[in-house]
N, C-alpha and C positions, 0 to 999 in steps of 0.2 A: 622341379617338382615331378614326382613319378606320374606317368600317364593316368593311372587309376585315380590318383588324388586330383589331377587336373579335371578329369571327367566328373568326379564327385563335386568339386568346387563349382564347375559350370552348371551342373544340375541344381545345386542348392541356390545359386544366384538366379537361375531361371525360375525356380519355385518361389523364391523370396521377392522377386521383382514386383509382382502385383501388390504385395503387402506393403512394400516400401513406398510404392506410388500412392496407395491409399492413405498411408500415414502422412505422406507429404501433403496430400489434398486435405486431410482432416485437421492438420495443424492449425490453419487459420480459423476453422470452425471451433476448435477447442479454445483457441485464444478469444474468439468472440463470446464464448460462454463463460469466460473467466469472470467470477463474481467479486474480484478484489479491486477492480479499477474504479475510476471516477464515475462510470456509468453502471455501477453494480446494482443500483436499485431499478434498472430497466430490464425487463424480461424480454430478451430478443427471440425466444423460442416461439413455436406456434401456439396459438391460443385456441383451445377447444371449448366451444360454448355448448352448455347443456341446456336444452329448451326448458323454460320455466314451466312449472306445473300450474302457475297462476295465470289465467288468460289476461291479455292486455285489456285495459279499459276501452270500451267502444268509443269511437270518435263521434262526438255529437255535433252535428252540423247546426250552425246558427240559423235561426229563422229569418224571415225578412225583417229588415230594420223597421222599427216603429216610426210613424210619422210624428214629427215634432209639432206640438200645438203652439200657436202663438200665445202671447201672454193674455191672461184674463183681464178684461178692463175693470172688473169689480170683483170683490171676494165672493165666495159661495154663500157666505152668511148674509150678504146683501146683494142679491143677484140681478137687480134691476138697474139698467142704464137709462137715465132720464135725459130729456132733450136740453135741460138746463146745464148738463155737465159739459166740460171742455170738449172741443171738437176732436182732440186726439183720443179721448176715451170713447167717443162715439165711433170713430174709425176703427179702434181696436175691437169694439163690439161687432162691427160688420165682419171684420176679418175672422174673429173667433167663431161667429155663427157659421160662416162659410166652411171653416175647418171642421166644425162639429159634424156637418153632414157630408163631408168628403170621405170617400172610402180610403182606408189605410191598407197597407200590405197585410195579408193574412185575414182580412175580413171575409165573411161568407158572401157568396154571390147574392145579388138581389133576387128576391122571390116575390114577383108581383102578385101571384095568386094568394100567397099567405098574407101579404100586406093588405090586400083587398078584404080578406076576412076580418082582419083587425079593424080596418076602416069601417066596415059594416057594423061591427060591434060598438063602435064609438058614435054612431049616428044619433042616438038619443041626446047627445050633447050639442049637436049642430051639424052643419054641412061638412062632410069629410071629403078628402081628396088624397089620392096616392101620387106622390111626386117621385121623379127620377127612378121609375120602374120599381118602386117600393123601398127606396132608401129613406124616404121621409113620408110621414103621414100627417096631414094637416087637419085640424078641426077648427072650422070658422064658426064662431058663436056670437050671439048678440051681446052677452056680457058674462063675466065670471072667469076669464082667463087670468091666471096668475102662476107664480113659480111652482106651486104645488099641484096644479091641475093635471098636467100631462101624466105624471107618475101615478097620481091617485085614480085617474080615469082608466088607465091600463089595469090597475088592480081591481077596480070596481066593475068595469064593463066587460072585461075579457078574463079568460082563464090563464093568460100568459103573464110572464114577468118581463122586465126590461132585458134580462139576460137571454130569455128565450127569443125575444124579438131580434136581438143581435145575431143569434145563430141562424136566423132567416134573412139576414142582410139588412134589416131595418135599423138605421143608425140614429134617427131623430123622430121624436113625436113633438109636433108643434101645435100650440093653440093660439088663436087670434081673436080678439074682439075689437071694439071701436077704439080702445085706448092702449091696449097692450098686446105684444106678441111674446111668447115664451117658447124656447127650444129646450127640450129635455133630451140629453144624450142617453142612449141605451148602453154605452160603454161604462158609464159611471153614474150611479143613481144620484150622486150629489152634484153632478155637472149639469146645471140648468142656468140659462141666461135669458133675461127678458129685456126688452126695450120698450120704453113708455113713449107713445107718440105725442 
């Protein structure tokens, strides 16, 4: 081969070498992108994600779990537990009354000053007392305590509602006379339980 040809051949090999190397390196990548094999439905290329124009829904944190009440000893339609009833019913009544006046997660803090103003308003019915820093308000009367009295007394004697009392941490209104005691929950207007002595 003439010297000029040899020089030209060497130069062309030197220029082409990087392209040959790139082609050799690219061959496996081209094969990986082959869409005709058994993995043709898998896209091996980079995935570019475009941010959504719709904002994600906010994460709502769950509030504190509600306290589970024990079973009611008697239905709300007949809310009085009498001493002649079976002992297990009377035990359920004690447990239920304790649960009615026990604070639950999420309840407002006790507000003794507010409870005292409600107790003052209920004084025409009898002797009043604020219990557990305002969680319960007692009305001790000579007679007339029944399942309807605590709720009706709040409506007649005060400008508040049961729901308003609850927002101030009052959980129970209780009336007591010589024969009966009744507890009215502020959480539920239908939740009242009486025991007959």
